[in-house]
ZAVEX-234581 format. One line per field, with one value per residue (C-alpha): residue in three letters; residue number from 1; x negated, y negated, z negated. Coordinates in nm, 2 decimals. Layout:
# residues N
r	(ALA,...)
k	(NUM,...)
c1	(X,...)
c2	(Y,...)
c3	(Z,...)
//
This chain:
# residues 331
r	(MET,HIS,GLY,THR,ASP,GLY,VAL,THR,LEU,ALA,VAL,PRO,PRO,VAL,GLY,ARG,MET,ARG,ALA,GLU,GLU,GLY,SER,ALA,SER,MET,ARG,VAL,GLY,SER,GLY,ARG,CYS,GLN,HIS,GLY,PRO,ASP,GLY,HIS,LEU,ASP,ILE,ASP,HIS,THR,GLN,PRO,TRP,ILE,LEU,PRO,PRO,LEU,ALA,ILE,LEU,PRO,GLY,PRO,ASP,PRO,SER,ASP,SER,ALA,ARG,PRO,CYS,GLN,VAL,SER,LEU,THR,SER,GLU,CYS,GLN,GLY,SER,PHE,THR,SER,ILE,MET,ASN,ALA,THR,ALA,GLN,ALA,ALA,ASP,SER,THR,SER,GLN,THR,PRO,PRO,SER,THR,PRO,ILE,LEU,VAL,GLY,ALA,LEU,VAL,SER,ARG,LEU,LEU,MET,ILE,LEU,ALA,LEU,GLY,LEU,LEU,THR,PRO,VAL,LEU,VAL,ARG,LEU,ALA,VAL,PRO,ASP,THR,THR,ALA,LEU,GLU,GLY,ALA,PHE,TRP,THR,ASN,ALA,THR,VAL,ILE,VAL,VAL,ASP,LEU,LEU,THR,ILE,ALA,LEU,VAL,GLY,TRP,LEU,LEU,ALA,ARG,GLU,GLY,LYS,ARG,ILE,GLY,GLU,LEU,LEU,HIS,PHE,LYS,LEU,ALA,ASP,LEU,GLY,TRP,GLY,LEU,LEU,LEU,ALA,VAL,ILE,LEU,TYR,VAL,VAL,PHE,LEU,VAL,ALA,THR,ILE,ILE,GLY,ASN,LEU,VAL,ALA,TYR,GLN,GLY,ALA,PRO,PRO,VAL,SER,GLN,GLU,GLN,LEU,ARG,LEU,PRO,LEU,ALA,VAL,GLY,ILE,LEU,ALA,ILE,VAL,ALA,ALA,VAL,THR,ILE,ALA,ILE,ALA,GLU,GLU,LEU,LEU,TYR,ARG,GLY,TYR,LEU,GLN,PRO,ARG,PHE,GLU,ALA,LYS,LEU,GLY,ARG,TRP,PRO,GLY,MET,LEU,LEU,VAL,ALA,LEU,VAL,PHE,GLY,LEU,GLN,HIS,ILE,GLY,PHE,ALA,LEU,THR,SER,PRO,GLN,ALA,LEU,VAL,SER,LYS,VAL,VAL,SER,THR,LEU,LEU,VAL,GLY,ILE,VAL,PHE,GLY,LEU,LEU,TYR,TRP,TRP,ARG,LYS,ARG,LEU,MET,PRO,LEU,ILE,ILE,ALA,HIS,ALA,LEU,VAL,ASP,ILE,VAL,GLY,LEU,GLY,LEU,PRO,THR,LEU,LEU,ILE,ALA,LEU,SER)
k	(1,2,3,4,5,6,7,8,9,10,11,12,13,14,15,16,17,18,19,20,21,22,23,24,25,26,27,28,29,30,31,32,33,34,35,36,37,38,39,40,41,42,43,44,45,46,47,48,49,50,51,52,53,54,55,56,57,58,59,60,61,62,63,64,65,66,67,68,69,70,71,72,73,74,75,76,77,78,79,80,81,82,83,84,85,86,87,88,89,90,91,92,93,94,95,96,97,98,99,100,101,102,103,104,105,106,107,108,109,110,111,112,113,114,115,116,117,118,119,120,121,122,123,124,125,126,127,128,129,130,131,132,133,134,135,136,137,138,139,140,141,142,143,144,145,146,147,148,149,150,151,152,153,154,155,156,157,158,159,160,161,162,163,164,165,166,167,168,169,170,171,172,173,174,175,176,177,178,179,180,181,182,183,184,185,186,187,188,189,190,191,192,193,194,195,196,197,198,199,200,201,202,203,204,205,206,207,208,209,210,211,212,213,214,215,216,217,218,219,220,221,222,223,224,225,226,227,228,229,230,231,232,233,234,235,236,237,238,239,240,241,242,243,244,245,246,247,248,249,250,251,252,253,254,255,256,257,258,259,260,261,262,263,264,265,266,267,268,269,270,271,272,273,274,275,276,277,278,279,280,281,282,283,284,285,286,287,288,289,290,291,292,293,294,295,296,297,298,299,300,301,302,303,304,305,306,307,308,309,310,311,312,313,314,315,316,317,318,319,320,321,322,323,324,325,326,327,328,329,330,331)
c1	(-0.46,-0.51,-0.51,-0.28,-0.09,-0.15,-0.08,-0.33,-0.41,-0.60,-0.82,-0.97,-1.35,-1.35,-1.69,-1.87,-1.56,-1.66,-1.74,-2.07,-2.07,-2.30,-2.35,-2.34,-2.15,-2.00,-1.85,-1.50,-1.26,-1.18,-1.32,-1.63,-1.60,-1.79,-1.79,-1.81,-1.90,-1.53,-1.49,-1.27,-1.33,-1.28,-1.23,-1.30,-1.09,-1.29,-1.58,-1.58,-1.58,-1.57,-1.47,-1.77,-1.89,-1.85,-2.21,-2.32,-2.11,-2.31,-2.21,-1.99,-2.12,-2.02,-1.98,-1.69,-1.52,-1.19,-1.20,-1.03,-1.17,-0.94,-0.92,-0.83,-0.68,-0.55,-0.21,-0.37,-0.60,-0.31,-0.15,-0.47,-0.51,-0.15,-0.19,-0.50,-0.32,-0.02,-0.24,-0.43,-0.10,0.02,-0.31,-0.29,0.07,-0.01,-0.27,0.00,0.23,0.11,0.36,0.37,0.18,0.32,0.11,0.22,0.59,0.55,0.38,0.66,0.92,0.78,0.66,0.98,1.04,0.70,0.74,1.08,0.96,0.67,0.91,1.15,0.86,0.69,0.97,1.13,0.78,0.70,1.05,1.00,0.67,0.84,1.16,1.08,1.45,1.54,1.73,1.67,2.00,1.91,1.57,1.75,1.95,1.62,1.49,1.79,1.74,1.36,1.38,1.37,0.99,1.00,1.26,1.03,0.74,0.96,1.07,0.71,0.61,0.88,0.77,0.41,0.52,0.73,0.45,0.23,0.48,0.50,0.84,0.99,1.20,1.45,1.55,1.70,1.85,2.03,2.36,2.69,3.01,3.18,2.94,3.14,3.46,3.28,3.08,3.41,3.55,3.24,3.23,3.58,3.47,3.15,3.32,3.56,3.27,3.07,3.35,3.39,3.01,2.99,3.26,3.07,2.74,2.90,3.05,2.71,2.52,2.78,3.04,3.29,3.30,2.97,2.97,3.08,2.82,2.94,2.62,2.66,2.44,2.25,2.13,2.01,2.20,1.89,1.92,2.29,2.20,1.91,2.13,2.36,2.05,1.91,2.24,2.16,1.79,1.84,2.08,1.84,1.54,1.69,1.88,1.58,1.35,1.58,1.83,1.66,1.31,1.28,1.60,1.55,1.18,1.23,1.53,1.29,1.04,1.26,1.59,1.90,2.05,1.72,1.58,1.89,1.92,1.56,1.59,1.91,1.74,1.46,1.71,1.87,1.54,1.43,1.71,1.53,1.36,1.70,1.82,1.54,1.77,1.85,1.80,2.18,2.19,1.90,2.07,2.40,2.24,2.04,2.33,2.57,2.32,2.22,2.58,2.62,2.29,2.43,2.74,2.51,2.33,2.66,2.79,2.46,2.52,2.87,2.80,2.44,2.38,2.21,2.38,2.73,2.56,2.36,2.68,2.87,2.58,2.55,2.92,2.93,2.62,2.76,3.08,2.91,2.59,2.57,2.90,2.90,2.55,2.65,2.97,2.76,2.52,2.80,2.96)
c2	(-4.71,-5.08,-5.40,-5.68,-5.44,-5.12,-4.94,-4.89,-4.53,-4.50,-4.20,-4.16,-4.09,-3.73,-3.54,-3.60,-3.74,-4.11,-4.34,-4.52,-4.90,-5.12,-5.08,-4.70,-4.61,-4.28,-4.16,-4.02,-3.95,-4.19,-4.51,-4.62,-4.62,-4.90,-4.89,-5.25,-5.41,-5.45,-5.08,-5.04,-4.81,-5.01,-4.81,-4.95,-4.74,-4.84,-4.62,-4.24,-4.08,-3.76,-3.68,-3.71,-3.40,-3.42,-3.34,-3.69,-3.86,-3.94,-3.84,-4.05,-4.38,-4.40,-4.78,-4.76,-4.44,-4.61,-4.79,-4.61,-4.59,-4.75,-4.68,-4.95,-4.87,-5.11,-5.03,-4.90,-4.67,-4.55,-4.42,-4.24,-4.09,-3.96,-3.81,-3.62,-3.49,-3.38,-3.20,-3.03,-2.91,-2.77,-2.59,-2.43,-2.32,-2.17,-1.94,-1.75,-1.72,-1.52,-1.49,-1.15,-1.11,-0.92,-0.60,-0.59,-0.63,-0.36,-0.13,-0.18,-0.12,0.23,0.32,0.49,0.65,0.82,0.92,1.08,1.26,1.41,1.50,1.67,1.87,1.97,2.04,2.34,2.49,2.45,2.58,2.89,2.96,2.97,3.14,3.33,3.39,3.02,2.92,2.60,2.45,2.52,2.36,2.05,2.02,2.04,1.76,1.54,1.61,1.55,1.22,1.06,1.06,0.86,0.62,0.54,0.48,0.26,0.05,0.01,-0.10,-0.37,-0.49,-0.52,-0.70,-0.95,-1.01,-1.12,-1.39,-1.50,-1.34,-1.07,-0.77,-0.88,-1.17,-0.93,-0.70,-0.98,-0.84,-1.03,-0.88,-0.97,-0.74,-0.44,-0.55,-0.64,-0.31,-0.11,-0.30,-0.26,0.11,0.16,-0.03,0.16,0.50,0.44,0.32,0.63,0.86,0.68,0.67,1.04,1.12,0.91,1.08,1.42,1.33,1.21,1.52,1.80,1.65,1.73,1.87,2.03,2.40,2.51,2.71,3.03,3.05,3.12,2.85,2.92,2.62,2.59,2.36,2.13,2.05,1.95,1.72,1.57,1.51,1.29,1.10,1.07,0.91,0.62,0.59,0.61,0.32,0.10,0.19,0.15,-0.17,-0.33,-0.24,-0.28,-0.55,-0.72,-0.75,-0.66,-0.80,-1.17,-1.17,-1.01,-1.24,-1.53,-1.39,-1.26,-1.43,-1.34,-1.06,-0.91,-0.90,-0.73,-0.48,-0.38,-0.31,-0.12,0.09,0.19,0.26,0.51,0.66,0.72,0.98,1.21,1.37,1.46,1.64,1.87,2.18,2.13,1.88,1.81,1.75,1.51,1.31,1.30,1.18,0.90,0.77,0.77,0.61,0.35,0.24,0.23,0.04,-0.23,-0.26,-0.29,-0.58,-0.75,-0.70,-0.85,-1.16,-1.18,-1.14,-1.28,-1.06,-0.72,-0.58,-0.53,-0.34,-0.12,-0.03,0.05,0.25,0.45,0.53,0.64,0.86,1.01,1.11,1.22,1.38,1.41,1.57,1.82,1.94,1.96,2.16,2.40,2.45,2.51,2.77)
c3	(-0.21,-0.27,-0.07,0.05,0.27,0.08,-0.24,-0.53,-0.61,-0.94,-1.00,-1.35,-1.34,-1.48,-1.48,-1.16,-0.98,-1.02,-0.74,-0.76,-0.80,-0.59,-0.22,-0.17,0.14,0.26,0.59,0.52,0.81,1.09,0.92,0.74,0.36,0.17,-0.21,-0.33,-0.67,-0.76,-0.80,-0.49,-0.19,0.13,0.45,0.80,1.03,1.34,1.24,1.23,0.89,0.70,0.34,0.10,-0.08,-0.46,-0.51,-0.39,-0.66,-0.98,-1.32,-1.55,-1.69,-2.06,-2.03,-1.78,-1.88,-1.92,-1.58,-1.29,-0.94,-0.69,-0.31,-0.06,0.28,0.55,0.69,1.02,0.82,0.61,0.93,1.04,0.69,0.69,1.04,0.92,0.62,0.82,1.07,0.79,0.64,0.97,1.03,0.69,0.75,1.09,0.95,0.75,1.06,1.35,1.64,1.79,2.12,2.41,2.35,1.99,2.09,2.36,2.10,1.85,2.13,2.21,1.87,1.74,2.08,2.07,1.70,1.76,2.07,1.87,1.60,1.85,2.00,1.67,1.43,1.61,1.65,1.28,1.18,1.40,1.24,0.90,1.03,1.35,1.45,1.45,1.76,1.97,1.85,1.49,1.55,1.68,1.36,1.17,1.38,1.29,0.92,0.91,1.10,0.76,0.79,1.11,0.96,0.67,0.90,1.12,0.81,0.71,1.06,1.07,0.73,0.85,1.17,0.97,0.72,1.01,1.08,0.72,0.68,0.46,0.54,0.27,0.49,0.74,0.47,0.28,0.16,0.12,-0.01,0.32,0.50,0.37,0.54,0.86,0.85,0.83,1.12,1.33,1.24,1.39,1.70,1.73,1.68,1.96,2.18,2.08,2.19,2.52,2.58,2.50,2.76,3.02,2.93,2.97,3.30,3.43,3.30,3.33,3.56,3.29,2.94,2.81,2.75,2.41,2.22,2.07,1.86,1.49,1.33,1.01,0.82,0.46,0.23,0.21,0.58,0.53,0.24,0.43,0.73,0.51,0.38,0.74,0.86,0.62,0.69,1.07,1.05,0.84,1.05,1.40,1.32,1.16,1.45,1.75,1.66,1.37,1.50,1.87,2.03,1.92,2.03,2.37,2.43,2.36,2.61,2.88,2.84,2.65,2.87,2.99,2.64,2.49,2.78,2.76,2.38,2.44,2.71,2.48,2.21,2.44,2.56,2.20,2.17,2.41,2.11,1.97,2.29,2.40,2.41,2.79,3.07,3.08,2.70,2.74,3.02,2.83,2.51,2.68,2.89,2.59,2.35,2.61,2.63,2.25,2.23,2.46,2.24,1.93,2.10,2.18,1.82,1.69,1.91,1.76,1.39,1.39,1.08,1.05,0.74,0.89,1.18,0.94,0.74,1.06,1.21,0.89,0.87,1.24,1.19,0.87,1.05,1.37,1.23,0.86,0.77,1.06,0.96,0.60,0.68,0.89,0.61,0.36,0.59)
//
């Protein structure tokens, strides 16, 4: 930029990028650009203008190959030019960040619920086709172990949703050494909450303790090992989806408490697929996991980090799901 109130910007005339001397004029943005005989580009900001295509610029003149082309802007025009450049940068940035629409958020909210329901319905049927004398309770253990497939799909879904917003899944899974300590503390809290919530769920469903099954369970060792792995994948998938992705976005749309409670409710409902052995088992599971989901939401508010919750969730599921299944398989 050049002028009494501007700054000179020198551009070497390389190839076809050389301004023509004489009286050639171009329309370039929010002012009229006049190329004068002194080699400067004077812009009148009172006239509409657009940037000139490079094709209209003539080739280099050997006689002035060492002379730069200079552009003059008045202070008022400089402001217009800066505004245009800022708007262009913002428009380019917005194309890489697409905020989630309400239908996409609702679809993400019910996606895992539907996948687990399908898994809970289909897995026992497929297991019985392979092993006809498989009981309903044994089929439920198979469902718990094979949920790894749904977990991987859930993680992929969250990754895709974040990518639409110009974000990466690693931003939510960032690990700090302090997360181990917080994860252990939260695991103790959650385990106590889980026990209390289970008692409440049983009181609602059974009006007391649930009946004790006398069934002799038979599970292959592979199911026991998969149950340990599933305890970890469940923690990663559920915390990524419900607390890491959905909770902040529904809180932004509905308000803090309504958004958190909605996500906790669906978190509880998704466990229907794990409790299809009886209506009472279904009610008990949904009530208990709804209460646990609310506590998960509160802990996320407290820590404002996902990794401690993932660690705590995995530890609770290993103790409550993985190890019991493995011990049954080993027996």
